[in-house]
N, C-alpha and C positions, 0 to 999 in steps of 0.2 A: 504494500500500500504506500502511495507517495507520502512523503513527509510534508509538513507545512512549508518548510523552506523550499522544497521542490515545487510545490504548487505556486508559491509566490514568484519563483523564478520563471515558471511557465507563463504566468499572467503578465509579467514584465516583458517577456520576450514577445508575446502576442501584441501587446500595446506598441512596442517598438516597430514590429512588422506593419501594423495598421497605419502608424504615422508615416512610415517610409512609403507605403503604397499611396497614401493621400498626397504626399509631396510630389509623386510622379504623375498625378492626374493631369490631363490636358485642361486648358482654360474652359472648354465647354463643360467639363465635369466639375467645375467649381473654382478654377483659377482666376486670377485677376487679369485686367486688360494688359498690364505690363508683362505678364507671362507670355501673352500672344506676341508681343514685340520681340522678345528674346528668343522664342522658339525657333525663328527663322532669321536671326540677326545677320547671318552670313549673306542673305539675299539683298541686303541694303548696301548702298554705296559706302557708307561708314557704319560698321556694326555698332549698335546701341544708339544710333542717331537716324533721323529721317531727313533726307535732303530734298528740298522742294525748289523747283525752278519757276521763275517768272521773268517778265520782260525788263529791259533796261532802256529807258525808264518805264515804270509802271504807272498807269494813269487812273485818276478818279473816274468813277467810283469803285473800280475794281480793286485798287490799292490806294489808300489815302496818303498823300504827301510823299509818295514814292518810298514808303517804309513798310514793306511787307511784314517785317518782324513785329510791327505794332499790333497786328491782328485786326486792324481797322480797314474797312473796305470789303466788298463782297467776296472777292476771291481769296484775300488774306484770311478772312473769317472761315470760309469753306475749307481752306487748307489746314487750318488748325483743328477744325472739327473732324476732318478725316484723320489727321495725325492722332487725335485723342481716341478715335474709334479703333485705331491700330495699336493703341497701348502706349503712345508716347506722350510725355509731358511737354509743355510748351518750351521748356529749356532744352529739350532734345531735338528741336527743329532747327535745321540749318538751311539758309536760303542761298541760292545761286542765281545769277542772271544769265539768261540765254537768249540769243536771237530767235525770233519766231520761226523763220524758215529752217534754221539749223536744228531746232528742237524736234521738228517733224521729218527730218531727213533720216535716211538709213544710217545705222552705225551705233556704237556705244554711247551712253549718255552719262553726264556728270550729276544727274538727279535721279531720285527714285520715282517721282512724278512731277509733272510740270503743268501749270495752268495759266493761260493767258488768252482766254476766249478762243480756244481751238474748236472749230466746228468738226463734228465727227463725219467723215466722208469715206467712201469705199477706197478712193485713191490713197488717202493718207493711211488707211489701215494696212496697206501693203508695206509700209515702212515702219510703223509704230503700233503699239497697242493703245487702246482707249478704255477707260472705265465706262460704266454706264453714265448717262448724262447727269450732270449736277445742275444744269440750267437749260431751259428752252427759251429762246429769245421771243420777246413780244414785239408788237408793232406800236410805234409811237408817233404822235402828232407833234410836229415841230413848226415853229413860225418865228417871226421877229417881234421884238417888243413893241414896235410901232404898228403892227398889223391889227386889224379889228378882231382877228381870230385869237389874239393873245388873251382875251378875257373869257374864252370858252371854259366852262366848268363841267360840261357833260357832252356826251355824243350828240344829243339833240341840239345843243348849241352850235354844232359844227355843220349842220345840214345845209345851211344857206351859203356857205363859203365855197370859194373855188379851191379845191384841194387836189394836189398832184402827187405822182410817184413814178418811179421808173417802170416802164411797161414790162409786162411779163413776170413781175415779181409778186411775192406774197404780200408786199406792201400795197401794191395796186389792187389786188384782190380784196384786201382788208377795207379799202375805201368803199368798194362797191358792195361788199357783203355785210360790213359792220357799221360803217357810217351812213351809207346809202344817201349821198348828198342829193339835193334838189337838182343840181346840174351834173353833167357827166364828169367823171374823174378825169383830170388832166394827165395825159401820158407823156413821158419824157424818155429819151433813149438811155440816159444814165442818171445816176444820182447827182453828178456834177451839173448836168443840164438843169435838173430840177432845182438845185440850190441857186443857180444863176437866175432862174425864173422867179424864185421867192425873193431874192434880193432886188430884182427889178420891179417887183410888185405885180407880176403877171398872175401869180396865184397867192392865195391868202395863207396857205399852210401846206405842209408836205407830210406824207406818212413814210417812215423808214423803220428799220429794225432798231432795237434799243442801242446796240453798240454804235451804229451809224449816227443815231440821234445825239449821243454824247460827243461824237467827233464833230458833227456839223455845228452844234451850239457852242463848243469850246474852241474849235480850231478854224472853222471855215467862215463863220458869221460872227462879227463882233457883238451884235445885239440879238443873238440867237436865243430862243426860248423853247423849252419843252412844255407843251400844253398838258400832256399826260399820256399814259399808256392805254391802248385799247385792251379789252379783256382777253386773256390768254385763250388761244384755240388749240395749242399743241402743234401747230403747223410750222413753227419757226425752226431756226437752226438749233441743233443740240450741241451743247458744249460738254466736252469730256476731258478728264485728266489724261495726259499723255504719259505713257511709259515706254521704255525700250521694247522693241519687238521681241516677243517671247519672254517678257519679264516674268519671273516667278512670283512677283507681287501683284500681277494684274487681277487675279481672282480675289485676293484679300482687299485690294483697294476698291474694286467694284462692290464687294460686299459691304464695305464701310460706307460708300456713297449710297447704296440702296437703303441701308439702315437709317441714314440721315434724312433720306427722302421719306421713308415710312413713318418716322416719328415727328415729321413736320419741321425739322431743323432747317432744311434748305429753304422752305417757303418763308420761314421766319427771318432768315438772313437776307433773302431777296427783298422782303418787305422793308427791313431796316435799312439796307444799303442801296437798293436800287429804286425804291419808291420814296421813302421818307428823307433820307440823307441827300439823295440826288434830286429831290423835289420833282418827282415824276409819278404823280398819283395815278391810280387806275381810274379811267373815266367810266362812268355808268350811263 
């Protein structure tokens, strides 16, 4: 018959074995997010860190004041949210600057993922991997501060204005299907032609996608103004995080983006940085 000392030793051994097995469990079985980051640390550019690429310079409202490390701006905030999902603290995020075209060219990368409004296309997929979309562009009404359309607060307010867009684009379709102006939509060969017409007073407003709207109102027109965004239809360009072709991180990064979409985080960040901070309300 086992002695008391033998029984106690057996109990202690069983407890030690149970603790050891628990320590070896995967994050899905009860580990912390940080465990997930260290399990495949060799897959990252720098083990223990996550390296994120953006443009040089990076512009408002995607990055505020060209400081991605601040976490301010839509894409900066998205990047840190993805990093957190992957198990990284903010202090473990390293930023690098990369040319747009070089980032989507074939070959090795100096980043784990990169975001600078990369539209997901089949041609680009030949050279790089993409995560699932973290943003789908909306259509935006832009005008000049001196235009009568500058005071519009709703879609109904826009119906009697002359509104134009580049022909054959989603923007042109949005005028006809969402605004439904009293007069026919004004068609232009290019966005540049449309901007010139706006500046000349030939149209009261234009419809373009959101990134183009920011560019027009900050770089092309001195007195440019965003009237507001049209309600999302899901027909816009899809922005994805770019990874090296065949990256072992693509599945994990996509899973992180999907989780942020499912819990409403991406919508909240878009509302904060692309609607409120950028003064681009959604028109009703």
